[in-house]
VOZALO-538618 format. One line per 3 residues: their letters; for each residue y, z, x of C-alpha. Coordinates in steps of 0.2 Angstrom, whole numbers, plus 5000, padded with zeros to 4 digits. Layout:
% VOZALO-538618
A) Y,Z,X; ... .
This chain:
% VOZALO-538618
MVD) 5162,5414,4969; 5147,5403,4967; 5137,5401,4982 .
YHA) 5128,5384,4984; 5112,5391,4991; 5113,5406,4979 .
AGQ) 5113,5394,4965; 5095,5390,4968; 5098,5375,4978 .
PSY) 5088,5372,4993; 5096,5372,5010; 5100,5354,5016 .
QYG) 5090,5349,5031; 5097,5335,5042; 5082,5326,5048 .
GNG) 5081,5310,5038; 5067,5302,5028; 5076,5286,5024 .
PGI) 5072,5271,5034; 5082,5269,5050; 5091,5286,5049 .
GDY) 5075,5296,5050; 5070,5289,5066; 5087,5290,5074 .
MAQ) 5091,5307,5067; 5074,5314,5073; 5081,5312,5090 .
EDD) 5098,5320,5085; 5090,5336,5077; 5094,5344,5093 .
WDR) 5112,5338,5095; 5122,5351,5104; 5134,5357,5091 .
DLL) 5143,5366,5104; 5148,5349,5111; 5157,5345,5095 .
LDP) 5169,5359,5100; 5172,5351,5117; 5190,5346,5117 .
AWE) 5188,5329,5123; 5173,5324,5112; 5180,5334,5097 .
KQQ) 5197,5324,5098; 5188,5308,5099; 5177,5312,5084 .
RKT) 5191,5318,5074; 5201,5303,5077; 5187,5291,5074 .
FTA) 5180,5299,5059; 5197,5301,5051; 5201,5282,5054 .
WCN) 5184,5277,5047; 5186,5288,5031; 5204,5281,5029 .
SHL) 5198,5263,5031; 5187,5266,5015; 5199,5278,5006 .
RKA) 5213,5266,5006; 5204,5255,4995; 5206,5269,4982 .
GTQ) 5224,5271,4986; 5223,5287,4996; 5219,5294,5014 .
IEN) 5217,5310,5023; 5227,5318,5037; 5216,5333,5043 .
IDE) 5198,5330,5042; 5195,5349,5041; 5207,5353,5027 .
DFR) 5207,5337,5016; 5189,5338,5011; 5188,5357,5007 .
DGL) 5191,5355,4988; 5177,5341,4988; 5188,5329,4978 .
KLM) 5192,5316,4992; 5174,5319,4998; 5167,5313,4981 .
LLL) 5180,5299,4981; 5174,5293,4998; 5156,5293,4993 .
EVI) 5160,5283,4977; 5170,5270,4987; 5157,5267,5001 .
SGE) 5142,5268,4989; 5149,5258,4974; 5142,5271,4963 .
RLP) 5149,5284,4951; 5147,5303,4955; 5147,5317,4942 .
KPE) 5165,5321,4936; 5173,5333,4948; 5180,5350,4943 .
RGK) 5199,5351,4944; 5201,5369,4946; 5209,5377,4961 .
MRV) 5197,5392,4963; 5184,5393,4977; 5169,5391,4965 .
HKI) 5177,5374,4959; 5178,5368,4976; 5160,5373,4981 .
NNV) 5154,5365,4965; 5163,5348,4970; 5156,5349,4987 .
NKA) 5139,5353,4981; 5140,5337,4970; 5144,5327,4985 .
LDF) 5130,5335,4995; 5118,5332,4980; 5123,5313,4980 .
IAS) 5120,5312,4999; 5103,5320,4997; 5098,5308,4983 .
KGV) 5100,5294,4996; 5086,5301,5006; 5096,5311,5019 .
KLV) 5092,5329,5024; 5107,5340,5030; 5102,5353,5042 .
SIG) 5111,5369,5040; 5126,5361,5031; 5131,5371,5016 .
AEE) 5145,5369,5004; 5153,5385,5009; 5155,5379,5027 .
IVD) 5165,5364,5021; 5175,5374,5009; 5179,5386,5023 .
GNA) 5185,5372,5034; 5171,5373,5047; 5176,5359,5059 .
KMT) 5159,5358,5067; 5150,5356,5050; 5163,5345,5043 .
LGM) 5161,5332,5057; 5142,5333,5056; 5143,5330,5038 .
IWT) 5154,5314,5040; 5143,5308,5054; 5128,5309,5042 .
IIL) 5138,5299,5030; 5142,5286,5043; 5124,5285,5048 .
RFA) 5118,5283,5030; 5131,5270,5024; 5137,5261,5039 .
IQD) 5123,5261,5052; 5106,5263,5043; 5106,5246,5035 .
ISV) 5109,5237,5051; 5093,5227,5055; 5090,5215,5070 .
EET) 5072,5209,5073; 5063,5223,5064; 5074,5237,5073 .
SAK) 5087,5247,5063; 5101,5259,5064; 5106,5264,5082 .
EGL) 5092,5252,5090; 5097,5238,5079; 5116,5240,5082 .
LLW) 5113,5241,5101; 5102,5226,5100; 5115,5216,5091 .
CQR) 5128,5221,5104; 5117,5216,5118; 5114,5199,5110 .
KTA) 5132,5195,5106; 5138,5200,5124; 5124,5193,5134 .
PYK) 5134,5177,5140; 5149,5187,5146; 5150,5192,5164 .
NVN) 5153,5211,5169; 5146,5216,5152; 5130,5226,5151 .
VQN) 5128,5236,5135; 5114,5249,5137; 5121,5263,5127 .
FHI) 5135,5268,5116; 5145,5278,5129; 5149,5273,5147 .
SWK) 5144,5255,5143; 5161,5253,5133; 5173,5262,5145 .
DGL) 5180,5247,5154; 5184,5239,5137; 5176,5222,5141 .
AFN) 5162,5225,5129; 5174,5227,5114; 5184,5211,5120 .
ALI) 5167,5201,5122; 5162,5205,5104; 5178,5199,5097 .
HRH) 5179,5183,5108; 5161,5179,5103; 5165,5178,5085 .
RPE) 5184,5174,5086; 5187,5165,5103; 5205,5161,5098 .
LIE) 5210,5179,5097; 5205,5184,5115; 5209,5176,5132 .
YDK) 5193,5184,5140; 5195,5175,5157; 5211,5184,5160 .
LRK) 5204,5202,5158; 5200,5213,5173; 5186,5225,5174 .
DDP) 5198,5237,5185; 5211,5238,5170; 5201,5247,5157 .
VTN) 5216,5254,5147; 5223,5237,5145; 5207,5230,5140 .
LNN) 5204,5243,5127; 5221,5243,5120; 5220,5224,5118 .
AFE) 5203,5225,5109; 5210,5239,5097; 5226,5230,5093 .
VAE) 5218,5213,5090; 5204,5221,5079; 5217,5230,5069 .
KYL) 5229,5215,5067; 5217,5201,5064; 5200,5209,5059 .
DIP) 5207,5223,5047; 5197,5236,5058; 5208,5252,5060 .
KML) 5211,5259,5077; 5198,5273,5078; 5199,5277,5097 .
DAE) 5212,5280,5110; 5210,5270,5126; 5216,5285,5137 .
DIV) 5204,5297,5129; 5189,5285,5133; 5195,5281,5151 .
NTA) 5198,5299,5155; 5182,5306,5148; 5166,5305,5159 .
RPD) 5155,5301,5145; 5164,5295,5129; 5157,5302,5112 .
EKA) 5143,5291,5107; 5145,5294,5088; 5163,5289,5089 .
IMT) 5159,5273,5099; 5144,5269,5086; 5156,5272,5071 .
YVS) 5169,5260,5078; 5156,5247,5084; 5148,5247,5067 .
SFY) 5165,5242,5059; 5164,5226,5070; 5146,5223,5065 .
HAF) 5151,5223,5046; 5167,5213,5049; 5157,5199,5058 .
SGA) 5141,5200,5047; 5150,5193,5032; 5155,5177,5042 .
QKA) 5138,5175,5048; 5130,5176,5031; 5143,5163,5025 .
ETA) 5139,5152,5040; 5120,5153,5036; 5123,5150,5018 .
ANR) 5133,5134,5022; 5120,5128,5034; 5107,5130,5021 .
ICK) 5117,5120,5008; 5121,5107,5021; 5103,5105,5024 .
VLA) 5098,5103,5006; 5112,5091,5002; 5108,5081,5018 .
VNQ) 5090,5079,5012; 5096,5074,4994; 5109,5061,5000 .
ENE) 5096,5053,5012; 5083,5053,4997; 5096,5045,4986 .
HLM) 5100,5031,4999; 5081,5028,5000; 5080,5026,4981 .
EDY) 5095,5014,4981; 5087,5004,4994; 5070,5003,4985 .
EKL) 5079,4998,4969; 5088,4984,4977; 5073,4977,4987 .
ASD) 5062,4979,4971; 5075,4969,4960; 5077,4955,4973 .
LLE) 5058,4953,4975; 5055,4954,4956; 5069,4941,4953 .
WIQ) 5061,4929,4966; 5044,4931,4958; 5052,4928,4940 .
RTI) 5061,4913,4947; 5046,4906,4956; 5032,4908,4942 .
PWL) 5040,4895,4930; 5041,4883,4944; 5022,4886,4948 .
ENR) 5018,4885,4929; 5027,4869,4926; 5013,4856,4923 .
VPQ) 5023,4841,4918; 5016,4827,4929; 5026,4813,4938 .
KTI) 5024,4795,4935; 5019,4789,4952; 5007,4796,4965 .
QEM) 5022,4797,4978; 5031,4809,4967; 5016,4820,4964 .
QQK) 5013,4820,4983; 5031,4825,4985; 5027,4840,4973 .
LED) 5012,4844,4984; 5023,4844,5000; 5036,4855,4991 .
FRD) 5021,4867,4987; 5015,4867,5005; 5033,4871,5010 .
YRR) 5033,4886,4998; 5017,4892,5006; 5023,4890,5024 .
VHK) 5041,4895,5023; 5046,4904,5007; 5031,4915,5003 .
PPK) 5027,4924,5020; 5044,4933,5020; 5041,4939,5003 .
VQE) 5023,4945,5007; 5032,4956,5021; 5045,4962,5009 .
KCQ) 5031,4967,4996; 5022,4977,5010; 5038,4985,5016 .
LEI) 5042,4990,4998; 5026,4999,4996; 5028,5008,5013 .
NFN) 5046,5013,5009; 5040,5020,4992; 5026,5030,4999 .
TLQ) 5037,5037,5013; 5051,5042,5000; 5038,5050,4989 .
TKL) 5031,5060,5004; 5049,5065,5009; 5052,5071,4991 .
RLS) 5036,5081,4991; 5040,5089,5007; 5057,5094,5002 .
NRP) 5051,5101,4985; 5059,5088,4975; 5053,5079,4960 .
AFM) 5044,5062,4962; 5054,5047,4962; 5053,5036,4946 .
PSE) 5060,5019,4949; 5069,5010,4935; 5059,5003,4920 .
GKM) 5050,4987,4926; 5052,4991,4945; 5037,5002,4948 .
VLD) 5025,4997,4962; 5012,4993,4948; 5025,4981,4940 .
INN) 5028,4972,4956; 5009,4971,4960; 5007,4964,4942 .
GWQ) 5021,4952,4945; 5013,4947,4962; 4996,4945,4954 .
HLE) 5003,4934,4940; 5012,4924,4954; 4996,4921,4964 .
QAE) 4987,4916,4948; 5000,4903,4944; 5000,4898,4963 .
KGY) 4981,4895,4963; 4982,4886,4946; 4997,4875,4952 .
EEW) 4988,4869,4968; 4972,4865,4958; 4982,4856,4945 .
LLN) 4992,4846,4959; 4975,4840,4967; 4967,4836,4951 .
EIR) 4983,4826,4945; 4984,4817,4962; 4965,4812,4960 .
RME) 4969,4807,4942; 4984,4796,4947; 4973,4788,4961 .
RLD) 4960,4784,4948; 4974,4777,4936; 4982,4767,4950 .
HLA) 4965,4759,4954; 4961,4756,4936; 4978,4749,4933 .
EKF) 4977,4737,4948; 4959,4732,4942; 4966,4729,4924 .
RQK) 4980,4718,4931; 4968,4708,4942; 4955,4705,4928 .
ASI) 4969,4701,4916; 4977,4688,4928; 4960,4680,4931 .
HES) 4957,4679,4912; 4974,4673,4908; 4972,4660,4921 .
WTE) 4956,4654,4913; 4962,4654,4895; 4978,4644,4900 .
GKE) 4978,4627,4890; 4962,4631,4881; 4970,4633,4864 .
TML) 4979,4616,4866; 4962,4608,4871; 4953,4615,4856 .
RQK) 4967,4609,4845; 4965,4591,4851; 4960,4577,4838 .
DYE) 4953,4565,4851; 4937,4564,4842; 4945,4554,4828 .
TAT) 4947,4538,4839; 4934,4541,4852; 4919,4530,4854 .
LSD) 4901,4536,4851; 4898,4539,4869; 4915,4548,4870 .
IKA) 4910,4559,4855; 4893,4563,4863; 4903,4568,4879 .
LIR) 4915,4579,4869; 4901,4588,4860; 4892,4591,4877 .
KHE) 4909,4596,4884; 4911,4608,4870; 4894,4616,4872 .
AFE) 4898,4619,4890; 4915,4627,4885; 4906,4638,4873 .
SDL) 4894,4643,4887; 4909,4647,4898; 4917,4656,4884 .
AAH) 4902,4667,4881; 4901,4670,4900; 4919,4677,4899 .
QDR) 4915,4689,4885; 4910,4702,4897; 4927,4701,4906 .
VEQ) 4936,4703,4890; 4926,4718,4886; 4929,4725,4903 .
IAA) 4948,4722,4901; 4947,4732,4884; 4937,4746,4892 .
IAQ) 4949,4748,4906; 4964,4748,4895; 4955,4761,4884 .
ELN) 4951,4772,4899; 4970,4771,4905; 4975,4777,4888 .
ELD) 4963,4792,4888; 4969,4796,4905; 4987,4796,4899 .
YYD) 4993,4782,4911; 5012,4782,4911; 5013,4763,4908 .
SPS) 5000,4762,4894; 5012,4753,4882; 5013,4738,4893 .
VNT) 4994,4739,4896; 4991,4740,4878; 5003,4725,4874 .
RCQ) 4994,4714,4887; 4977,4719,4881; 4981,4716,4863 .
KIC) 4988,4699,4868; 4972,4695,4877; 4961,4701,4862 .
DQW) 4971,4691,4850; 4970,4675,4860; 4951,4678,4862 .
DSL) 4949,4679,4843; 4960,4663,4842; 4949,4654,4855 .
GSL) 4933,4660,4845; 4940,4653,4829; 4947,4637,4837 .
THT) 4930,4634,4845; 4921,4636,4829; 4932,4624,4820 .
RRE) 4931,4611,4834; 4912,4612,4834; 4911,4609,4815 .
ALE) 4922,4593,4818; 4912,4587,4832; 4896,4590,4822 .
KTE) 4902,4579,4808; 4902,4564,4820; 4886,4569,4830 .
KQL) 4875,4557,4821; 4885,4543,4828; 4884,4549,4846 .
ETI) 4867,4545,4854; 4869,4541,4872; 4873,4554,4883 .
DQL) 4872,4556,4902; 4858,4569,4904; 4862,4571,4922 .
HLE) 4880,4575,4918; 4875,4587,4905; 4862,4595,4917 .
YAK) 4876,4596,4930; 4888,4604,4918; 4875,4617,4912 .
RAA) 4871,4622,4930; 4888,4621,4937; 4896,4632,4924 .
PFN) 4886,4648,4927; 4886,4644,4946; 4905,4643,4945 .
NWM) 4906,4659,4935; 4895,4667,4948; 4907,4661,4962 .
ESA) 4922,4668,4952; 4913,4684,4949; 4908,4685,4968 .
MED) 4926,4681,4973; 4932,4695,4960; 4920,4707,4968 .
LQD) 4924,4703,4985; 4943,4706,4982; 4940,4721,4971 .
MFI) 4948,4737,4977; 4937,4752,4981; 4941,4771,4984 .
VHT) 4929,4782,4992; 4929,4801,4998; 4913,4803,5009 .
IEE) 4904,4793,5022; 4889,4792,5010; 4900,4782,4997 .
IEG) 4906,4770,5010; 4888,4767,5017; 4883,4764,4999 .
LIA) 4896,4750,4997; 4891,4743,5014; 4873,4742,5009 .
AHD) 4878,4734,4992; 4888,4721,5002; 4874,4718,5014 .
QFK) 4862,4715,4999; 4875,4702,4992; 4876,4693,5008 .
STL) 4857,4692,5008; 4858,4681,4992; 4870,4668,4999 .
PDA) 4856,4657,5006; 4849,4655,4989; 4866,4652,4981 .
DKE) 4869,4639,4994; 4853,4630,4989; 4859,4631,4971 .
REA) 4875,4624,4976; 4867,4609,4985; 4855,4607,4970 .
ILG) 4870,4605,4958; 4879,4594,4969; 4863,4583,4971 .
IQS) 4863,4581,4952; 4880,4574,4952; 4876,4563,4967 .
EAQ) 4860,4557,4958; 4871,4552,4942; 4883,4543,4953 .
KIA) 4868,4534,4962; 4861,4529,4945; 4878,4522,4939 .
DYN) 4880,4512,4954; 4863,4506,4953; 4865,4500,4935 .
NIK) 4883,4494,4937; 4889,4508,4926; 4907,4512,4927 .
LSG) 4910,4530,4924; 4927,4535,4916; 4933,4547,4929 .
NNP) 4927,4565,4929; 4911,4572,4921; 4915,4572,4903 .
YTS) 4905,4588,4900; 4913,4600,4912; 4929,4602,4921 .
VTP) 4920,4610,4936; 4920,4596,4949; 4910,4596,4965 .
QII) 4927,4598,4974; 4930,4614,4964; 4913,4621,4968 .
NSK) 4915,4617,4986; 4932,4624,4986; 4926,4640,4978 .
WER) 4911,4641,4989; 4923,4640,5005; 4933,4654,4997 .
VQQ) 4918,4665,4995; 4913,4661,5013; 4931,4666,5019 .
LVP) 4931,4682,5008; 4914,4689,5015; 4920,4693,5033 .
KRD) 4937,4700,5026; 4926,4711,5015; 4916,4716,5030 .
HAL) 4932,4721,5040; 4938,4731,5025; 4922,4741,5023 .
QDE) 4921,4744,5042; 4939,4750,5042; 4935,4762,5028 .
QSK) 4919,4767,5037; 4930,4772,5052; 4942,4781,5041 .
QQS) 4928,4791,5033; 4921,4795,5050; 4938,4802,5056 .
NEH) 4938,4812,5040; 4921,4819,5043; 4927,4824,5061 .
LRR) 4942,4833,5053; 4930,4842,5041; 4919,4848,5055 .
QFA) 4933,4853,5066; 4941,4863,5052; 4924,4871,5047 .
SQA) 4920,4876,5066; 4936,4886,5067; 4935,4893,5049 .
NIV) 4917,4899,5052; 4924,4909,5066; 4940,4915,5059 .
GPW) 4933,4920,5042; 4919,4931,5048; 4932,4939,5061 .
IQT) 4944,4944,5046; 4929,4951,5036; 4923,4961,5051 .
KME) 4941,4968,5054; 4942,4973,5036; 4926,4983,5038 .
EIG) 4932,4991,5054; 4949,4996,5047; 4940,5004,5032 .
RIS) 4929,5014,5044; 4944,5019,5055; 4954,5025,5040 .
IEM) 4939,5037,5036; 4934,5043,5053; 4951,5046,5061 .
NGT) 4946,5055,5077; 4958,5063,5089; 4976,5069,5085 .
LED) 4987,5060,5072; 4998,5053,5086; 4982,5047,5095 .
QLD) 4976,5039,5078; 4993,5031,5075; 4993,5024,5093 .
HLK) 4975,5018,5091; 4981,5010,5074; 4996,5002,5082 .
LYE) 4985,4995,5096; 4973,4989,5083; 4987,4981,5073 .
QSI) 4994,4972,5088; 4976,4965,5092; 4977,4958,5074 .
VDY) 4994,4951,5077; 4988,4943,5093; 4975,4934,5083 .
KPN) 4988,4925,5073; 4988,4909,5085; 4970,4906,5078 .
IDI) 4976,4906,5060; 4990,4894,5065; 4978,4882,5073 .
LEQ) 4968,4883,5057; 4984,4879,5047; 4987,4864,5058 .
QHQ) 4969,4858,5055; 4971,4861,5037; 4987,4851,5036 .
LIQ) 4978,4836,5044; 4965,4837,5031; 4977,4838,5017 .
EAL) 4987,4823,5024; 4971,4813,5025; 4968,4818,5006 .
IFD) 4951,4826,5010; 4947,4837,4995; 4930,4845,4999 .
NKH) 4920,4851,5014; 4902,4854,5014; 4902,4862,5031 .
TNF) 4910,4878,5027; 4912,4890,5013; 4929,4896,5019 .
TME) 4944,4887,5012; 4962,4889,5019; 4966,4899,5003 .
HIR) 4952,4912,5007; 4958,4913,5025; 4976,4916,5020 .
VGW) 4972,4929,5007; 4960,4938,5019; 4973,4937,5033 .
EQL) 4987,4944,5021; 4975,4958,5015; 4971,4963,5033 .
LTT) 4989,4964,5038; 4993,4974,5022; 4978,4986,5024 .
TAR) 4982,4989,5043; 5001,4993,5039; 4996,5004,5024 .
TSN) 4984,5014,5035; 4997,5016,5048; 5009,5022,5035 .
EVE) 4997,5035,5028; 4995,5042,5046; 5014,5042,5048 .
NQI) 5015,5052,5032; 5002,5064,5038; 5012,5067,5054 .
LTR) 5028,5069,5043; 5019,5082,5032; 5012,5091,5047 .
DAK) 5029,5092,5056; 5039,5096,5040; 5026,5110,5035 .
GIS) 5023,5117,5052; 5004,5113,5051; 4995,5114,5068 .
QEQ) 4984,5100,5075; 4969,5111,5073; 4973,5114,5054 .
MQE) 4975,5096,5051; 4959,5092,5060; 4950,5106,5050 .
FRA) 4957,5098,5034; 4951,5081,5039; 4934,5087,5044 .
SFN) 4932,5097,5028; 4938,5082,5018; 4926,5069,5027 .
HFD) 4911,5081,5025; 4912,5081,5006; 4917,5062,5005 .
KDH) 4899,5057,5004; 4902,5039,5000; 4916,5037,5013 .
GGS) 4927,5030,5000; 4943,5040,5005; 4943,5051,4990 .
LGP) 4934,5066,4982; 4927,5068,4965; 4930,5084,4955 .
EEF) 4913,5091,4960; 4915,5086,4978; 4933,5093,4979 .
KAC) 4927,5110,4971; 4913,5111,4984; 4927,5108,4998 .
LIS) 4938,5122,4990; 4923,5134,4990; 4920,5130,5009 .
LGY) 4938,5134,5012; 4937,5151,5004; 4944,5147,4987 .
DVE) 4937,5157,4972; 4933,5143,4960; 4915,5147,4956 .
NDR) 4908,5142,4939; 4915,5156,4928; 4930,5157,4917 .
QGD) 4942,5163,4930; 4936,5151,4943; 4936,5136,4931 .
AEF) 4954,5141,4926; 4959,5141,4944; 4951,5125,4948 .
NRI) 4959,5117,4933; 4976,5123,4940; 4973,5116,4957 .
MSV) 4967,5099,4950; 4983,5098,4940; 4992,5099,4956 .
VDP) 4982,5087,4967; 4978,5074,4952; 4993,5075,4940 .
NNS) 4989,5058,4933; 4971,5063,4929; 4963,5049,4939 .
GVV) 4948,5059,4942; 4949,5058,4961; 4958,5067,4975 .
TFQ) 4965,5057,4989; 4967,5064,5007; 4986,5063,5006 .
AFI) 4985,5074,4990; 4973,5086,4998; 4985,5087,5013 .
DFM) 5000,5090,5002; 4990,5104,4993; 4985,5113,5008 .
SRE) 5002,5112,5016; 5009,5120,5001; 4996,5133,5002 .
TTD) 5000,5137,5020; 5019,5135,5021; 5035,5138,5012 .
TDT) 5050,5127,5008; 5068,5129,5001; 5068,5133,4982 .
ADQ) 5082,5132,4969; 5084,5151,4969; 5087,5151,4987 .
VIA) 5100,5138,4986; 5108,5147,4971; 5109,5163,4982 .
SFK) 5117,5153,4996; 5131,5146,4984; 5133,5164,4977 .
VLA) 5137,5170,4995; 5150,5156,4997; 5158,5160,4980 .
GDK) 5160,5179,4985; 5147,5185,4972; 5155,5176,4958 .
NYI) 5145,5166,4945; 5155,5151,4948; 5163,5142,4963 .
TAE) 5179,5132,4966; 5183,5116,4974; 5194,5125,4987 .
ELR) 5180,5136,4992; 5168,5122,4994; 5180,5112,5005 .
REL) 5183,5127,5015; 5164,5131,5018; 5156,5114,5019 .
PPD) 5158,5098,5028; 5170,5086,5019; 5157,5073,5013 .
QAE) 5145,5086,5007; 5159,5096,4999; 5165,5081,4989 .
YCI) 5147,5077,4985; 5145,5094,4976; 5162,5093,4968 .
ARM) 5158,5076,4960; 5141,5082,4953; 5145,5100,4948 .
APY) 5148,5103,4929; 5163,5114,4924; 5158,5132,4922 .
QGP) 5157,5138,4904; 5154,5157,4906; 5165,5170,4899 .
DAI) 5173,5174,4916; 5178,5155,4919; 5194,5151,4926 .
PGA) 5203,5133,4927; 5193,5123,4940; 5178,5134,4940 .
LDY) 5162,5124,4944; 5144,5128,4939; 5133,5129,4955 .
KSF) 5118,5136,4946; 5114,5121,4935; 5118,5110,4950 .
STA) 5106,5119,4961; 5092,5118,4948; 5095,5099,4946 .
LYG) 5092,5096,4964; 5074,5102,4962; 5072,5093,4945 .
ESD) 5072,5108,4935; 5086,5102,4923; 5097,5087,4921 .
L) 5113,5087,4932 .
């Protein structure tokens, strides 16, 4: 016979050097082997150990009846070890001789020893000989190693871990106080509490009585066997009737509960992890969809508005152009402000989404093509450029049309005067009256013709002015230029015809001039002096009725000075009028004295004294009217000057206030003293103070509205225009909102990553220390110095440069050359905290799938909430592995896709 020890094998020492068992078994080295032979304890151990062994052996289709006898040949002992370890043992010997049995038992003992367990004084011979004490000790060693050692709760293991687990699970239950593995279990309430804690539907705990331990124990044993697949390892009567139940039997049975419930707990933990990951992913997808919709709507509005602002087709009248200006003001006041808010909110939503993606270890969000924040900013910049150009064009076009209307009215006035003067002149010049006239009549006709030529020459300037005005109207693209050109051409053609007819008549009169000797010199002198005086009066009346347009008080004062200068010439003009009338009176006196009968009017001119007096009276009437018109315009310009000064006074307060606030918010964004919540509260109060200032902007808008309605186009009293104020105000609101959003994202980063307030302040202090120019970002050298101050080894050597380049690729992926504070915080939070990874999610799915490489829709619906289960089913690709079954889903590719490592 082969002796196990004689074969050169060392004697197995039961003390344990494996984790958990060694500590516990060090206390059990002195266990009283005589107690194993105590009838009550031995009975409990036999029943419990036998049931425990059979709970595993039945997986191999066998069992034992007598624990002393059935392990003697070593075959079932080796089989038991294979089942509970999942490993293959050496091939057993099938012989019936004692040596074969000893060899088989030695193989089993060798395997136990290979697991780090020392067996104290247990040899193969004792087992083969059926030594009950040694056999029970060996089985207890196996139970400790394979059923209890791996139990771990809060850094405690084996017996202490199992006891702590029991205490945690039964803590809420009355009359249960687990302090050990013997008398704490005698009343049966602890067993029932364990089952009720995990499966409350199986136990009516409130109906159990502490004074009925047998009923309590049997209830727990039967429920565990029927519903939890835990075989009955103990007898209620044995436990109750024993002063101190066997600790090893109780521990063995309780460990079965731990293993039965730990699987459910792992599945619950795995499901919770998946739910958490899926909830984050669903929320991020909703945020992405919201961003896409808001960006699409804003871009559509921008693209729809820009063509309207770029339309430079002028209207025909100034009223139509003023309506376009009113439409533009309505766009500025009503339509654009909500879009400014939408643009600001879009940037805030985008930054928040990117922060959440970074915090959940997801890839950055890339909007659809053409919908990036940069695209929206470019579109907005294009919109504002078009807006600015459109306003300038409108104002210039209104000025141009005012100038055109003034010129057109001036053209019509001068043309009417000229046409009135030329009426009948062609008929007069075509007369043949000189053929039958007397010599005196011919003389008169010649003098009259000379006076007409003088008058004709005086009208040359007016014709040239008419042509010049028509030319200017054409150059300014006046809408009614064709009719102006037609009328001007008619006047020029008529003027040429008058010139030709005048020359022809002069030649005819000069042929008979030799026959004409007598002429009334006084009439001639009257005609010569009356004609220019008449032209002067006509020009004066034309000037007094001339329209004027001014924009400043200086211009109207200049017109008033010119008018005063004109009035100062009236006394001399009146003397000239009296002199001319005196010539006519003198001629009449001579005729009366010499009994000469004059034939009606002065033959040399059509300008009679009555005409001169009538026009002189008209000039006298027009002078006060001109006075009143100029005074009214002076009042208007004084009112406009008041509006300018009123607007300038308010603008010179609001403009510097906005500039000061912009500088203050810049300093606040750099200094950031106190906690992040304090900073955010301070920013909110600061933002509210800015919003409270809005009434001052509204007052300025009202004053600007009055200025525009008065068509005031310049203001020398201030350098601030309403456009400057609006742009500054919008920038102030946007900068304040963006600064608050940055602090909110820092709070979100701190809370999600578990960063303490002291760490956040340390990060801010380090960043600000190296941000020398207070620009809110660090250059590469500044950032390297900051890292060195924080303990990073990035000195100027090959290894340090490689590490620094790696860090720069993380904090500056776009190679912009600067590191923002948010990127710095993200990097430091990743260095100090941990987040879920794709591998962790894959491991969680594997738990739900029962260690399979795939998972089914039924398993997902059973383990996950309905909406998240359907979310996974809709996105998981079919599993293509060799062990695939119909309906199998690939959870690995789905998990990696969640973190951007592959396409879903």
